[in-house]
N, C-alpha and C positions, 0 to 999 in steps of 0.2 A: 155340347161340343164347343170348342172353341172356334170364334170366326176371324177371317183375316179380309182385309180391306181389298178390293178389288182394283187391279192394276189400272193406272192412270189412263192407259192406252185403251182399256175397255171403254172407257166413259166415249173417247171421241174417236170409234174404229166408224161410225156416220156420219160425223160431223162435217159438213160441207157447205161452207157459209157460200149465198153467191157473190160476185162483184159488186164491189161499191163503187158507185159513182159522185163525185162532188166538185163545184164551182165554187171560186172566189175570186173578189177583184185584185185581190192585194193591194188593200188600201194601204200608204205609208205610216198609218197612227201605230199600228203594233211593233213595227220595228223602231219609231222613235219612243217608244216606251219601253224597250228593251236597252235601248242605247243610255236613257235613263237610267235604267236598274243597275246597269254597269258602270255607270259615271262618266260614259263618254262625252268629251266636251261638245258633241252636237253628232245629231244620228249619224248612224254608220251608212244608209241610204234614205233618199227620197225617191220621190216620183220617176219615174223612167232608170233610175239606177239599180244596178243588180244586187239582189238578196244576197249578202253574206252567206259561205255554204251552213246549212243546218238552221237557216232563222226561218225558213220556210215552215218549222214546228210553229211560229204563230199562227199560221194559217189553218185554213180547212178545219175550222176547231168546231166540235159538237157540244150541244149543251142538252142533254136530256132533263126530263122531267125529274124532279125531286124524289117524287115516289117510285122514280125508275132506278133508285140509288142503292146497292146491297150495302151491309154494315162496314166494307172497308172504305166507300165512298166511291168506288166504282161504279158502274153500270152492271145491274144485277145478271144480266140476260143480254142476249142477242150481238149482233156485229162478229166480229173476230175474238171473242173471249170463247175459249173452252169450256162445255156445261160441266165445270170439275164439282164435287161437292166442298163446302167450307175452301173457296179458292182462296190461295194467296199469289200475290205476282210482284216482278223485279225486273227492271228494265235491263236488258242483259247487254245490250250492244247493236251493231248493224253496220252497214255500207251504202255507200252512194256512188252514182257514178253522174257526172254531170257532164252533159253535151255541152250546154251553153245554161248560164245563171239564169232563173227565172228574175224579169224584171217589174219592180215595183209600180201600181197602177195599170198594169196590162192584165186584163182577166186568165186565168189559171183554170185548168182541170186535172184531178185528183183521180183515179181510178186505180182502186185496192182491192189485192185479191188474197187468198190464202194460200202460203208456200209451205215449207215441209213441215211437219207436227213430226218431232222427234221425243221418245221416253228413254231418260237417261236416271242413273244413279247418282245420288251426290250426299255431302256430308248428314243433310238434313233428310236425308230418306230418297223417295222417288220423285224423279219431278218430268215432266214435260217442256222439252223448248219448242215454242210457237215462232214460226217468222210470217210476217207480213210483207207484202209486195207492193209498193207504191209507183206507180207511173206517173208523171207532173207533166202536162203540157199546155204550150203555149204558142198562139197564133200559128196553130194546125202543126207544130213539130213539138217531137217528146222531149222535153230539156234536161230531165233529171230523172233517174231510175235510183230507188231507195228500199232496201229491206232492214227491216226493224225484228230483233231479237226479243224475244220476252220469254221470262222462266218462270214456270206455274208448280206451286206444291198444292196438296191437299190436308188439311187439318192445321193444328197449332202451329205458330210461326217458332223461326229458330234463330231469329235475331240476338238471346243473349248469349250465343256463341262468339259472338261478334266485339271486337274490344272497343274498350270505352274512349270517347272522344280525348285528343291528344292533349297535351297540355301547351296553353296558347303560345309561351314562349319558346317551346322547341321547335328548332332550324330544321329543316329536311339539307341534305345535301342537294345543291343545285347544280349539277354539272354540265347541263346544256346551255349553250349561249343565247338563248331566246327564254326570258322568264316572265312571270306574269305572276303577281301578290294578290291574295280575294280572301274576304274572311267572311263568307255564305251565313248570315243571321235569320235569324225567325220573320223579318221585316221582308229580305229578300226574298225568301220562299215562299214566303206571301204573294208577293208579286210575281212571281216566276210560275207558281199554280195558277192565276187568276189570266196570266198571258197566253197560258197554254191550256187552259180548260181544264187543268189535273186536279181532281178531287179526291185522290189518295189519301189517305189520313194520316199515312207514316210522314208526311210532310208538314202537315200545323196541327195536329193533336195529339200532345206529347203523352197523357195518360192512354189513349189506346194504343200510340207509338211502341209505348215501356210494356203496358200489361196485356195487351194481345198480341203485337207483333213480337215484342222481347227486345225491343231494339233498347238501348241505353238513352237517347235523344234522337231529336228530329232526326232524318233524312234528306242530305242534299240531295236534289233530283237528279238522277245519272245524265239525261239531257243538260242539265246546265253545266255538270262537270265537260261534257263535251263539249258544250259552247265555250267555257273557258279556254277550253286547248286550241279552239278553230281559232278563237282570240288573236292569238301567237302569232297565224299566218294571217290574217288579216291585218297584223298590225306591223308586223315584220317584214312581210315579204306583198307589199301591196300591189304590186306590179303582175304578180305570177297568179295565173287561172287554176283553179283547184280541177281536178281534170277526173279525181276520186279520191275517196277517202274510207278507211275503215278504224271502227273504234268498238272499245271492250270494256264494260265496267269490271274491276276486278274484286273490289271490296269498300261497301261503305261510307261514304264522310257524313259525321256530323256538324249538327247547325251549331256556328261558334267557334269551330276547329279555322286555324290557316290555312291556307291551301295554295300550294304553287302549282301552277303551269308551267312546264317545261320543255322547251323543243330542243331538238337539234335538228337544222337544215341542212339539206344535200343539193346538188345542182338540180336535182329529178324531183325534189320533196321533201320531207322534212318526218320526223318522228317525235311523237309528242307523249306528256305522260303528267299526270297529276299523282304530288306526293303532299304528304302533311307531316306535322312533328311528329306522329307516332311511329313515323318509317314505313316502308313498305310502298308499293305501287297500288294507287286506288283505280285508276283509270289509265288507258293507253290508247293511241290514234297512230294511224300510218297515213300521210298524204299525200300525193301524186299530183305534181302541175302537169298543165299541157307545153 
């Protein structure tokens, strides 16, 4: 008799990880390092300065023991990783509400908890969307509340369905008045992985990326694409404070592709997106100003 795999929600029916609390001094060094990776002429923020939106991803990092890592490079179990067999994961997007920006050099606290866990059906089969909620506190005040959405599947990768990297000479339509061009290569992916403690092999191990996950090339980090979109706001509207933002990752970008971050401002915010020469929209973001 033929057996069918159990639905993904059956593996997480009783999964209720406890909230986690972390602290970080918010040393300016990681911010300076990311500034260098982005070829900024000087650090985007120093001690006492507000941290640019989403740059808190450089902090509250966890470095598990090497023996704790699974075949994909992520921690094998524990934390907010759902207990799925042969787990595959991709960052899908998130939201932030910013009451006050975090300031470098001021100790901060993060409290993380599990949000909604929702099964869905996609092109690659059954998927599990897991939301993690983070509250960041500084000087006794909640400054930032973030929700991150990660999509999981069980079994072989489906990356082969993704298009090959676009030709380097192709130029997308840049309709927005704000534009920023970048070309994330293997060196930048390596440095960004190190700065964010991201050991997922799709960002640095080409044979694994191709043969196991099925992608045609190394995958650019979704968080890096989000940071590039928010760079438009930091550089084009330096006097505006971001009150809230949401972002969604739609199609992967591969190492060596030319990337354009494109923005359209409004009085109360901005609409942002990531495009490549291959066409289509790879990521989007909406920003609201205070």
